[in-house]
N, C-alpha and C positions, 0 to 999 in steps of 0.2 A: 399525477389522475389519468388514468386509464382513458384511449382516447375513444369517443363516442363513435360508434361504424357498428354494420350490420353485424359482421363477425363477433365482435365484444358481445353485444345485445344477446345473440345466439349461445355463447360460451357463457354468459353471467345465469344464463336461464338454466343450459345443461348444470352449471356447478351449482344451482340452489337446489337444485333436485338431485344434487349428489348419484349423476351419473357418468359414470367414464364413455371416452369416447369411444372403448372397442365393446363394451355394453352396446351403445347406439348403433353400431356397425353393426355386432351378431343381431340387435332386432330391428333393424330397418332393412337391412339388407344392400345398406350402403357400403362401398370399400372404405377400409377405414382413412387412407390420403386424400380422399375426396371430399370427407369431411373434416379431417384437418386443412385442406383446403378451402372450405365453405368457413370456417373458426377464423381464416388468415385471409380470406378475401383472397387470394390466388387464384381467382376462376381459370389462369390461365392452364393448372392443373388437367381441368374436366375437361371433355373433346367439344364443346358445345354447349353453345345460349340455351339449347329446351333441355338438357340434362342438368344445367345450371340448377334453372328454373322445378324441374320438377324434382332434385336432390333438396334446393330448400323449402320446397312445401312439403312432402315428406319427412323432412329433418323438423320443422314447424309444429308440423302433426301429431312427429312425436313427442314436443315438449311442450305438448297441447297449446300453442300459440297461433295466434291464428294469423296465416302465411300472407294474403293479402298486401296488407301493408309492408310483409317483409320484401316481398317480391315487388311492390311498388318503388322501395327505397332502390334497392337493385337495379331497375330501370333504367330511377333517375340516377345515380350513383355511378352506373357501369355502359346504360344502353343509350342516355339522352332521353330517356321515357318513351322511346321506340325501340325497334329489333336494332339490334348492332351489325353489321355488314363487314365491321374491323377485327380484326385480330386480338383479343381478351390481353397480352401484352402490350398492346400498343395502347390499347385502352386505357388499362394499370397505367403508363406513363404520362399519360394528358389527361386522367378524367378527372373532375371537380368534385372538390366535396360538398355535398348537404348542406344545407344550412344549421342550427343547434337547434331550433324551433321542431325540425321535419324531424330529425334522431329524437328528439326528446317524444316527440308524437307518439314514434316507435315503441319508445322505452316503455309507455306507456300500458304499450297492446302487451308487450314481457313481463310489469309485475307479477312477482309471482302472491298465491293465494295462500294465507299461512294459512294454519288451522282453526286458530281464533277468527279470522274474516268469517271463513266458512262456516265455522260453528253461527257466526254473529248474523250472519245474513239466512242460517236453518232458522233460528230465532224468530227472526221476521217475517220470515214468508208464512210461518208456522202460527203466528198472530194474526197476519193478514188473514190465512186459509181460516182459522178458526171465528176469525167476527164475518168472513162472510156465510158461516153455516148458521152462525148465531143470527144474521140477518134474515136467513132464509127460512129459518125453522119459526123466526117471531112473521113474519110477512107469513108462512102457511097460516100457522094460528089465529092469528085474527083478522085475515081477508079470505084466504079462501077458508078455511076452518067456520066463520060465520056465514059464510052463503052456503056453504050446505044443509044448514039445519034450519 
C-alpha cells in the first residue's frame, strides 16, 4: 500500500486527471524539477518556504483542489504548525508524521468528482430550482394574484 502523504495525494489527483508533470509545468510555469520535488516531498530543492507554499497553492489550484488543507498539512509536517527557521534538509530528517486521521481529512478534499457524481448533483440542484420556481408561482397566483383583484 502506498504511503499516505501530501506528495502522494497531489500525485494521485494529477494521475486521476490524466495530466503529465510536463503539462502541469507548462500550464503553471512551475519548473518541472520543483513539481517533482513537491510530489516527492523533497522541499530542500525549492529555494525557500514561501516558494514551497506558493507552488503548493498554484499546483492545488491547477488540480482544482482546496489548497488550504494541503498547506496546513505542510505546516504541520514540516514547519511544526508555524514558520520554520531551520533548513528543510534538517527538518526532513527529523520531521514527524501526521496521524492517519489528519491525512484522511486531506484525502477527503482530493476525492475526484466523477462525471456521474456531477450529473447527479446537477439533477438534484435542477429539481430544487424547479421546486422553488413552482412554489413562487403558486404563491404569486394564490396570494398576490387574489389581492390584486
